[in-house]
C-alpha positions as CSV (number, residue, x, y, z in Angstrom):
1,M,1.9,-12.0,4.4
2,T,5.2,-13.0,2.9
3,I,6.8,-11.4,-0.1
4,P,8.1,-13.9,-2.5
5,G,11.9,-13.8,-2.7
6,A,12.2,-11.3,0.2
7,Q,13.4,-11.6,3.7
8,T,10.7,-9.2,4.9
9,G,7.1,-10.0,5.9
10,I,4.2,-7.8,6.8
11,L,1.8,-8.4,9.7
12,L,-1.1,-6.1,10.3
13,F,-2.8,-6.4,13.7
14,T,-5.3,-4.4,15.7
15,P,-4.6,-3.9,19.4
16,E,-7.6,-4.5,21.6
17,G,-9.7,-1.4,21.9
18,H,-8.7,-0.1,18.5
19,E,-11.1,-2.1,16.3
20,E,-12.5,1.2,14.9
21,R,-9.2,1.7,13.1
22,I,-9.8,-1.3,10.8
23,G,-10.4,0.0,7.3
24,T,-8.6,3.3,7.8
25,F,-5.3,4.8,6.9
26,F,-2.1,2.9,7.7
27,N,0.4,5.3,9.3
28,G,3.4,4.1,7.2
29,S,4.4,3.8,3.6
30,F,6.1,1.4,1.2
31,G,9.0,2.5,-1.0
32,C,9.8,1.3,-4.5
33,D,12.0,2.3,-7.4
34,N,9.3,3.0,-9.9
35,V,5.7,3.8,-8.8
36,Q,4.2,3.6,-12.3
37,Y,5.7,0.1,-12.8
38,E,4.3,-1.1,-9.5
39,Y,1.0,0.5,-10.1
40,D,0.6,-1.2,-13.5
41,G,1.6,-4.6,-12.1
42,L,-0.5,-4.4,-9.0
43,S,-3.5,-3.1,-10.9
44,A,-3.3,-6.1,-13.2
45,R,-3.5,-8.3,-10.1
46,G,-6.6,-6.6,-8.9
47,V,-5.3,-4.1,-6.3
48,T,-7.7,-1.2,-5.8
49,F,-6.0,2.2,-6.1
50,L,-7.6,5.5,-5.1
51,G,-6.4,7.1,-8.3
52,P,-3.5,7.0,-10.7
53,P,0.1,7.8,-9.6
54,L,0.9,11.4,-8.9
55,T,4.3,12.8,-9.7
56,K,4.4,16.1,-7.7
57,P,6.2,16.7,-5.4
58,F,7.4,13.1,-5.8
59,S,5.9,10.0,-7.4
60,H,3.3,8.3,-5.2
61,V,0.0,6.5,-5.1
62,Y,-2.6,5.3,-2.5
63,F,-4.1,1.9,-2.5
64,N,-6.5,-0.2,-0.4
65,D,-6.2,-3.8,0.9
66,P,-9.3,-6.1,0.9
67,D,-10.2,-4.8,4.4
68,G,-10.3,-1.2,3.2
69,N,-7.1,-0.1,4.9
70,T,-5.3,2.6,2.9
71,F,-1.6,2.4,2.1
72,F,0.9,4.8,0.6
73,L,3.4,3.8,-2.1
74,S,6.2,6.2,-3.1
75,S,9.4,6.1,-5.1
76,R,12.6,6.3,-3.2
């Protein structure tokens, strides 16, 4: 996947023998400046979140991709 206007891309792959990990938690996170802003924008585009953003001990939220993989988004 490419991110419009960014020099960074994201590639998820499953090593042979680890197919059972598809649709599980991604051991990493994405950072942003404002979790609520990103949550609102991504929700409007159909991203599935596991709940609203939490603010303690820091602002964060979990979301799923179309394959059911779970990702973590937090403010920097």
